[in-house]
N, C-alpha and C positions, 0 to 999 in steps of 0.2 A: 813425241811420246816415247818413254823409255821402254826397252824390251821387257823390263821386269814388271810393267803395269799389267794388270789383268784387263781383259776385254769382255764386253757383253754385247749382245746383239739385240738391237731394237727391233721389235717385230715389224715396224713400218719402214724400216730402213735396211738397206743392205750393208750399212756401216756398223761396226761393233760399238757398244756404249761403255763410258768410263765411270767407274765408281770409286770416289776418293775414300781412302782409308782414314780411319780415325786417327787424329793427331795424338802422338805420345812422345813426350820428351825422351831424348836418347840418353841424357845424363842422369836420370832418376829424380830430378827436381820437379816440384809442382809450381804452377803459375797461378797466383791469386789476383782477383779483380780488385781495382781501386776505384774510389769515387772520382768522377770527372767533374771538376768545378772550373768553369770558365774564369779567367783572370779578372774580368770586369765585374762579374756578379759577386764574388767574394769581397771585394772592396766596398760595395754598397752595404752589405749586412753589418760589417763592423762599424760603419758610420752611424747606423740607426741604433745599435745596442748601447752605445755610450751615454746618450741623454736619458734613456730609461733607467739605467743603473743609478745615474745621478739623482733622478727624481725619487727612486726608492730610498736611496740613502738619506735624502732630505726629509722624506716622510718619517722614516725611523727616528731621525734626530729630533724632528718636531714633536712626535709622539712621546719620545723619551723625555723631552723637555716639559711637555704638558703633564705627564705623570709625575715627574719630579716636582713641578710647581704645585700640583694638587697635594702631594705628600708633604710638602713643606708648609703649605697654607692650611691644610685640613686639621681638624681637631677630633680627638678620639672621644666617643660617647659610649660608655658602658651602660647597657640597658638591663636592669634587673626586674623581673616580673613575678608577680604572685597571681595566679599559679605560674610555675616555671614553664609550663607547656604553651603559654600564650603566644599567639602569632602577632608579630609587630611589623608594620609597613610604614615607610616614611616617604611622603610625596613632597614635591616642590623643589627638587634639586638633586644633583648627583650624589650618591653615597656608596660606600663600599662596606659590605658586611664581612666581618672576620669573627666568626662565632657569635657571641653576644655583644660584640663591640662593633660600632659603626664609625666610619671615617666620613666627616662632613665638613664643609667649609662654614664659617660663621654666617648666620642668616636665619630666616624664619621658614619653617617647614610645617607640614601637617602630618601628625602622627596618628595612626590607628592601631589599636590593640584589641584582640578578641580571643576568646577561648570558649569552648563548649560549656554551657551552664553558667556563664558569667555575662554581665552587662558589658557591651562593647564600649571602648573609649575612643573618642575622636576629638583631638585637641591640638592647638598650635604648639609647636616646639621651637624654641629660640636657642640657637647655638651662639655663645659669646666667644671671646678671645682666649678663654682659658684652654690650656693645652689638653688637659685630661678632665673629662666631665663624666658625671654619673647620674643616671635617671632611674628612680625606683617607681614602678607602676604596680599599684595594687587594684586588681579588678574586683568589683563587688559581685558576689554571688547573686544570681537571679532568685527572686522569692520562691519559696516552696509553697505547696498547697497543703493546708491543714484541713483534714476532714474529721469532724467531731460528731460522734454518735453517742447517745446516752440511753440508758434504761432507767427510768422511763424517758421517752422522747419529750421534747418541749422544755428542756432545762435551759435556764439562762446561762449563756457562755460569756465569760469575761477573760480577756487576754491582757496581762500586765496591768490589771486594774481597770481596763476599759471595756465596757459592755459591747459585745460584737453581734449578738443576735440570739436566736433560739435554735437548739439542736433539733434535727440533724443540720449541720452547718458546714459549709465549705468556703474557705477564704484564703487569699494570698497572704503569706506571712514571711517577713525577712528571715534569712537564715540565722540561726543562733539559739540561745537558751531563752525560754519564755516561761512565764508563770500563768498557768491555766486554772481558772476557778469556775466551778459548775455549781449551780443551785437550782432547786426545784421546790415548789410548794410541797410541804409535808415530807420532805426528805432532808437528810443531813447534807450540808454543803461539802464539796470535795475540792481540794486544792492539790495540784501536782505540778512538778517541773517537767517540761517537755523540751526536746531538742528538735529543731526543724533543720533538715539538711540543706534546704534551698535548692538552687540549680534546677528548678522546675519539678523536683521530685515531690511525691505526695507522702505526707506523714499521716497515718491513720491513728486516731485516738478513740477508743471505745471504752466507756466507763459506765459502771453501774452505781447508782446512788442508793445509799442505804436508807430505807424508810425510817422516819423519826417517830414511829408509832409502835404501840402494842395492840393486841386484839382483845376485845371484850365482848362476851356473849350476853345479850340482854333478853330476858323473858318477861312477859307482862301478863297480868290477869285482869281483865280478859285479854287474849292475844289479839294481834292485828293492829297494834298501835304503830303509828308512824314514828320512826327513830330519826331524830335530827342531831347532827354533830356540828357544832359551831354555826348553827342556824341553817344548815343544809340537810334536806331529807336524803338519807342514804339507804334506808332499809325499812322493813316492816317486821315487828316482833312476832316470833322469836328470830333473832339473827345475830351474827357475829360482825362487828364493825371495827374499823380502825380508829384509834384515839391517839393524838399526839402525846409524846411523853411529858411535855411541860404542862399538860392539862387542857381540856376543852370542855365546854358546856354541852352536855348531852340531855336531850329532852325526848319524852315519849308523849304523844298526844293521840287521843281517840275521841271521836265525836260523842258528846254526852258525858265525857269524863274530864276531870281536871288534868291539866298538863303537869307531868312530873319533870322536874329539872334538877340537875346536879352537876357540879364540877367534878370531872373524872380524870384521874391521873393513872398512868400505867407505864412501866419501864419499856424501853425499846426492845421489841422482840418477845415481850411477855404475853402469855395468853391467860386471860382471867375470866372466870364465870361470875357474873353479877347476881346477887340474890334476886329472886323473883320480885317484880315491882307490882304492888297492888294499887291499881288505878282507882281513884276516888270519884264518885259521881260528881259531875260538874255543877257548879253554881249556874244560875241563869246569867246571861250577858246582854247588856243593852249598848247599842252603838248610837251615840248622840251626834247629830250633825246640825249645824245652824247656818242660816243664811242672813248676813254674811258670817264667815267662819271667824274663829279667834275669840269667841265669847267665853268668859269665865263661867265655870259650871260647878254647882254644889249638888251633892246627893244627900238628902236628909240632913242638910246643914253642914256637911263636910266637903271641903274643896277637893275637886277631882282633876283639875287641869283646865285646858282650853279645848274647845271644839275644833275639829272632830276628835272624839275620844271614845274608847271602848271601856266599859265598866262592868266588872263581875258583881252581881248582886245576889242576895239571899233569895232563894225561890219561895213562891207562895206567900210573899209579904208585900204590903203596899209601900211604895217608895215615892219620894217627892223630889223632882228635879227643879232647879232654878238656874236661869241664865242671865248674865250681866255683861253688857258691852257698852262702852262709852258712845253716846250719840244715839242710843236705841233704848226703847222701853224694856224694862225687865220682863222676863217670861218665865212661866212655871208650868209643869205638867206632872201629873201623877200616873203611876203604872204599877202593875204586878205581873210577874212572869212565873211560869212553871219551871220545874227542875230541868236543866239542860236546854231550856228555850233561849233562842237568840232573836233579838228584835232591834230594828233600826228606828230611831225617833228623829224626824226632821222637823226643826222648829224655825219658822220664819220670824225674824225679829223686826219689829216696827220701828222705823227711824223717828227720832225727835229732831226736827229740822229747824235750821236757822238760816237767815239770809245774810250775805256779805256783799257790800258794794266796794269793789277794790279798784283803786287807781294808783298811778305812779306819777312822780314828778321828775322828768317830763313824762307825758303820756306816751302811749304807743309801745309799751313793753309787752312781751309775750308773757302770759300768765300760765304757769305750769303748777298744777296741784297734784302731788304724788304721782308724777309721770304723765299726767293727762294734760294736753294742751287745750286751754279754754279761750284762746285768741288774744287779741291785743287789748290793753287797758285803755279806757275804763271798762269794767266788766262786773256784772251782777251774777252771783251764783247762790244756789241753795244747797246746803249740805247737812248731813246728820251732825248733831251737836256733840262732836268729839274733836280732839286735837287733829289738825291737818297741817301738813308741811307744804307751803307754797313757795314758788320761786318766780322772780321777775327777771327777764333777760332782755337786754337791748344792746345793739351794737355800740361800742365805744364806752360802755358802762359795765361795771362789775355786776355779776349775778348776785341778787339779793335773796336770801332765804328767811322765811319767817314761820313760826308755829302759831296758828290761829285756831281758836275754838269758837264756832258759832253758838249763839244763845237762842234757844227756841223762843219764838214770838217777838224777839227784839232785833230789828235790822241793825247791822253794824256798818259804819263807814270806816274804811281802811285806806289811808293814804301813805304810800311808801316812797321816800325820796331815793333816787338812784345816785350812785357815786361813780365818778369817772374812773376808768381803769387804772390810771396812774395813782390816784388817791387811794383806791381800794387796796392796793398791795400793802401799803403801810398800815392799813387798819386791820389786817388779818391777824388772828391770835397766833402766837409762836408755837403753842402746843394745844392739842385737843384730846379728848378722851371718848372712847366708845361706850355704849351702854354696859359693856362687860368690863370696863375699867382699863382697856388697852390704851396706851399713850402713843400719840403720833406727833411728830415734829414737822414744822413747816419748812419747806425749802423753796427758794425763789432763784433758781440759777440765772446767771446773766451771761450772754455770749454763747458761743458754741464750744464743743469739746470733741475729742476724737476717741471713739470706741475701738476696741480691738488691740492688737499687738503687732510690733514690728517683726518682719521675717527673721531678723537677727536675734530675737529674744529666745533664750534657751527654754525649751519646753513648749514653744508656740505650736498650736494646731492650725491646720489649713483653714478651719472655719472662723478663725479670729481675724478676719480681714479688717483693715483700717477703714473707718467710716466716720464722717463728720456729722454731728448731731447738734441740734439746738432745742433746748427745753424752754418753752415760752410760758406755759401755764403753771402757776405756782401749785405745789402739791404737798400733801401730808404723807409721811412715811412712818410706819410703825417702828417703835424703838426695839421691840422684841418679836420673835416668832410666835405664832399662835400655839397655845398649849393644849394638851389633852383636856384639861378642865374647861377651857373656853370652847373648844370644838364640841364637847359633849353637851353644851347648852343648845347646840343646833342639832346634833345627832347623838342621842343618849346611848345608842347601842355601839358607838364606835369603840374599837379596841386597836391600839397601836401595836399589840403583840410583843414579840421579843426577838432577840438576835443571839443565837447559840446559848440560850438560857439566861441572857441578860435582858431584863425587862425594858421595854420602851414605853410603858403604859402608866408611869407615875403621873400624877396630876400636873406637875410643873414641867415635865418633859415636853418637847415640841410634838405636836400631833403629826404622825407619819402613817404610812400604809393607807393613803387616801389618794384618790385620783384628782386630776386637774378640775374636772367638773364638780367634784365634791367641794374643792376649795372655792371655786367660783360661786357655787350655790350658798356656801357659808357667807360670802361677802354680800350677796343679795339679802339673805336672812338678816344679817347685821344691819344693812341699810334699812330694812323694814323696822327693826327695833328702834333705830334712831330717827325714824320717819323721814328718811331720805329716799329720793327716787332710785330704783335699782339701776346699777350700771350694766349688768348683763341681761340680755333678753332670754327668757327661760320659757320652754314649752315642753310639757310632759317630762319634766326632770332633766331635760337636756338644754345646753346653752346653744342658742342659734344665732346670736349676734351681740352687738354692744350698742349701748346708748352713750355715745362719746360726749354728749353735752351734760351727762349726769354728774353730780357731785357725790354720788353714792360710793360705798366702799367697793374696792376691787383689788385685784392682784397688781403689784407694781409692774410697770412696763420695763423692758430690758434696759432701755436708755436711762430711766430713773434709777434702777438698781445699780447700773454701772457708774452713774454720777455720784450717788451716795456712797458707794463702796470704794471708789478709786480717786475721785477728784479731790485734790488738796487745795488749801487756801492760795498757794502760789501758782495754781494752774497745772501743776504736774499730776501725773497719774500713778497711784500706788501699784506696785507689783504684787506684794503680798499684804495681808491685813496687818502684819506686824512690822513691815519694813521692806527691805530689798534683798535679803539674803536668807538662805536656809542653813541650819535649822533655826526655828524661832526661839526667842527666849522662853524659859520655862513657864508653862501655864499661860501662854499667849492666846491660844485658841484650842478648841476641842477638835483635834484631827487624829489620824491614825498614829498614835505614839507607840512606844516600845511595849506597852501593855496590851496592845490591840491585835497581836499576832493571831489570835483565835478567830477574829471576825473580819480582818482586813487582809487583802492580798499583798499590799505593800505598806511598810511602816517606816517611821523615822526612829531608828534604833537608839539615838542619843537624846530623844525628846520625851518629856513626861508632862501629861496634862491631867492626870488623876481620874479620867473617865474612859472606860472601855467602849461604851456606846454613847448615846446622846446624854447630855447633861441638862439639868434644869435651865430654862432659858435665862439669859442674863448672867450666867456664872462667870463669864470672862470679861475682860476690860472692853469698854465700848471703843469704837473707832473715832477718828478725828471729827466726825459729825455727831458723835454721841449715840450711835446705833450699835446694838449688840449682835454678835454671832453672824456677821456677814463673811467672816473668814473661817468658819467652822461650825460645829454642832450638827446641823442638817443642811443639805442642799435645799433650794427653794424653787417652787413653781413660780413662773412669771406669766404675765398676761399674754405675751406674744406667741403666735405660731412660729415654729422654727423655720429659718431660711438662712441662706448664705448670700450676703450682699457684697458688692464691690462698688462702693460709692465714693471712695476717696478721690478728691479732685473735683467732684461735682458739688453743686449747691447743697449746703447743709440741710438735713432733713428735720423739719420742725415737729416736735412732740410725736415721734413715731409710735404707733401701736402694733406694728408687725403686719404680716400678710392678713388678708381677709379670711382665707381658708388655709387648711393644712391638716396633716395627720398628727404631727408631734408639736408639743409646746416646749418653749425654752426652759431650761433648768440652769440656774447659776449658783455659784458658791460651793466651797469645799464642804465635806461632811466628815463625820467621825470615821468613815470608811476610807478616806483619801490620805495617801502618804507620798504620792509621786509629785515631782516638780510641776508637771503639766496641770494636774487637777488642783493643786494648792494655789496657783496663780489666780488673781482676781479677774483676769481676762478670759479664763477658761470657760468655754461654752459647751453645755451638754444639752440633751433633749430627751424626751420620753413621751410615751402615751400610756404608761402604766404606773401604778402605785409602787413605791419602794420603801424599804424600812429605814432609809437614810434621807428621805425626801419629804419635806414639809412645806410651809409657806408662811408669809407675813402679809399684812394688808396695807393698802394705800388708798388715797382718794384725791381728786382734784379739789383745790381750795375754792375755786370759783369757775 
């Protein structure tokens, strides 16, 4: 130990302790530590790093090659969308998006495009070998909701010429410009152009319809008379009532007084005071009822009509009634009534009977006399001595009809030969006439035909499904529509009214503003006049069913109408009544021409037919079957309840009569209100359960 070292003394030792001084370099330099790496370990690290670098370099080279290969083989696709904000996704392979351009290799992909308020697209995408390609996608706006309210409520709503329902109404409508037409009884029609935004948004349309009336105040002496306008009781005098501007019949009636009647006209919005009406003391009235009904009746030698009938007679005077009915003894009765007295006379007519022994060759045919089944021939019957319509029906033979009048006190032998079905067809007359002079043509279709229209046909509606039909029973089809004059023989009070001041009520115009039931009841009435069994089963003024075996008059079936209107001699089906294109040649049919803008929502601006509303029946050229007005004038009620069938590819439907029940009946044919391609096509199907001013009818019947 150096003498310069310092000593310390350990407490447990007697020797001194050494404390090393801290090391400090004497030359002023510092000493830094270095890592210690054994020679063997450093060699192992370098040997492992070299393969990893090689692998990374290989991956980079491969990836670069793959990218280069994709860029060389890919095709650019520029996608343009409407709306511009649409989101586009492509599945089925790798693609690179660069703005609105995609890079894809040739192949088939699945593309989806969507945007708020639009219908989504989902469709296959094919990329071919063209280097630069463009795809334009136009998304369709979602329908909008159109809410229509009117004052008054209950107005008929039509959109683009198609009836949609009754206000208030809410319906889905495609985006765009539409023509809205509103109409209500006793109000002026309203037409307006509306724009529906679509995209699920709701468009509200609130319209007030202007009343088409003025107000008239009526006073009577004595007061308290019932005021009727157009046959409907509306008030008791004195009172102010509404009267349509084109004129309506107003009547005041009070028990014990004669009814006052007059056609009253007043300008729209005008208020008028009618001079006080002095009611006259009523004549006496007798109501004559006979059993059976339908007897001719005279009063004091003057013809009064057929029973039942109401007759006004002079009071306090003796009167003589006489009744006449074929097959019954004449009857007479005298009476006298006080002023204002009303009495009902019921007269039971005594039959003049005759007997008939009826047989057929061959025997065993069903005997039907005016709709009543008397059993199989031979058969003896006793009937009043008047004309009777009888039918004989037997399987394999044509139905035979005869008019026979029994002779009182003299039995008659009646033997009727039957004709086989094949022979009967050739024996049918080609035309027949009704008691009103209406002419019907015979049709005997052979084979089946297809109703409806192809999905590819412009203007086709979804209810025009293709359907194969076969008409087996020969039928008669009226050449013209039923006129006002003819319909009034059945209902003398009928009035077809007017359309915007244009009358629909001339005798030769088609009868309109009548229900399906009224049309069917007219057919039954006409069958009665012709002594044919009624086709429709009628109870309390309502139609409850059909007698399909009847040869009485009826409405045409939809299949018959389609065959007569469309089927050509070469088997093809006509698109329009005049040909295959629009517009038709001048004066081809009575439809909504350029002069009908005041009454029709849509018109043909380049076409002229010389009639604003309905024309006299038969004014235009008949079709290829010799039938008039199937392509215009008025639409027509048909026999069938409305339904949508999908029967193409199935066995053809023989002589279809439509569903057994339903709410609506089929309406076919364009009218003077129609100017759109959909409605003018002969395959267009409409339906209704209400009368319309452009809806009439024609008649048909089975030939056997």
